[in-house]
Phi, psi and omega in degrees: 000156176288150177270076181257142172269099188292330177294319179293318179294325178292320176298319178298316178300314183295323181281324186272311192244342187301308182295321179297316181293318181296319179295316180294322180292320177299320179290321183289325184255023181299322183278355181285159178299143187296339178281335180265341186299310181298324178295319180294321179294316178296320179295322178296316178296321177295318178293324178297316178295322178300312179297316181301311183291325178293323176294321178296321179295330177275000179084017180260156176264113184280350185300316180292343183259016187303314182297317179292322179295320177296316180301313183286334174293318178295316179297323180296318180293319183292320193241338190245343185286152184286325186264016183278010180088004182214130182286159178291326179269160178295140180240125182297327184278350180273120184295338181284347181284347178060042178242156178243138177280141177250123180285142179247146178282179180295335179271002179088008179269152180296132180248153181293117177252319176216097190294336183276355183288133181290342179287347184270014183292337181279352182278135173277109187279357176291129182279110181232103179276343179099331181246134176270123182299328180292319179294321178297316180297318180291324179292320178294323180293319180293323182275348178082019179258136178276166181293325179294319178294322181292324181287335181283346184296000000 
């Protein structure tokens, strides 16, 4: 490990970047709901310290990169964090993912949900349930089973 004085580095972080990061985070998350805003600012400050300490562990001086580190801490909070109200993976139910849900039939086949959508061109729109009602009726008639008895099974 590096022989770093973490108390001294933390004081350096607090004097150089803490106020700048907090001011930038308040400005960046101004439009967020007031219940999420303090959490986002705290998360941004935490990410900033994380970046700062990792650069110190690699033997780099993070001071000249302060503006870029603040920018990427804000972007990380907005788009990448797990508790930011948005998952890291695409979510079908999230309107911002720009995805459309495709309804499935009981047999697992794609069913028409929005016929005008261009993404639905791969669906075979011919309705094929697999069973012909006329054949079922004739088979039930030959065996002497009524439709009510067949449905109760």
